[in-house]
Residue, then its C-alpha position, 0 to 999 in steps of 0.5 A: m500499499k505504501k508503494y502505491s501511495m508513494e508513486s501517487v505523490v510522485g506523479i502528482f509532483v510530476v504533473i504539477g511541475l508539467l503545468c508549471a513548466g507549460y505555464m511558463t513557457i507560455k508566458l515567457g514566449k509571449v504566446s497569445l492563446f486568445s487572440d482576442d487581446y489584439y486587433a488587426l490594422y495595416a500599413r503600405f510601405g514602398s519597401v520593408s527591407g529588414l523588417r520581419v513577421d513579428s517585429r515589434v510596433e511601438i508608439n512613443g517608446i512602448e510596444v504596442g503590437r507585433v508585425d502579423r503578416l508581410s505581403m505584397d499588393q499587386e495591383k499598387q505594387e507595394a508592401l502590405v504589412a498586417l499589424k496586430i495591436r494591442r486593444g485599448v490602443k488608439v490609432y487614428d486615421d492621420a497616423i504616420a507609421s515608419i519603419k526603424t532600426a534599433g540602434l546602428i544595425g539593430d533589427k527593424f520595428i515599426k514606430i507610429d505616431p498615432g495621430g489624433s486629430g482625425e477619426i480612430l481607426k477601426p480594426g482592419g483599417t489601413i494607416i496610409d502615412t507611412a515612410s520606408p526604411i533608410d537604406i544604410e548602403d546608400l547612405i554609405g555610398k553617397y558618402v563614399f563615392g559622393d553625389v555622381t550626378n553633381k560630379g558630372s554637371r561641373 
């Protein structure tokens, strides 16, 4: 009888340990089991170079969402970025979305200036005003080699 009670106690501790490990994995991994915590917005960019799915979305330096999907709009020849924005965060129709770099060569993220003078964007709405990332290779090339068009006109 003692043997079975000892095995039962060990089994209970193993189950509790697995539940705790699963809970911590979900919390630390920032996995959302319920997608009701977010709503979808879209933004169109000329270029999304370096941006990835699951890149962060910030307003005033605070993370308010993630990049959900990157796709190409064949009609307008623009990159369409689907964003997951945390519920309760207001983004207006005059908002500006820009792609920024964390540090000199860090990860790309989307910075949103939420606006405030227009109407609130409804779920599924599109941010019209956007700014594509600055291409560091072009900047270095212009600095090192100078502006080729100016040299030819002298």
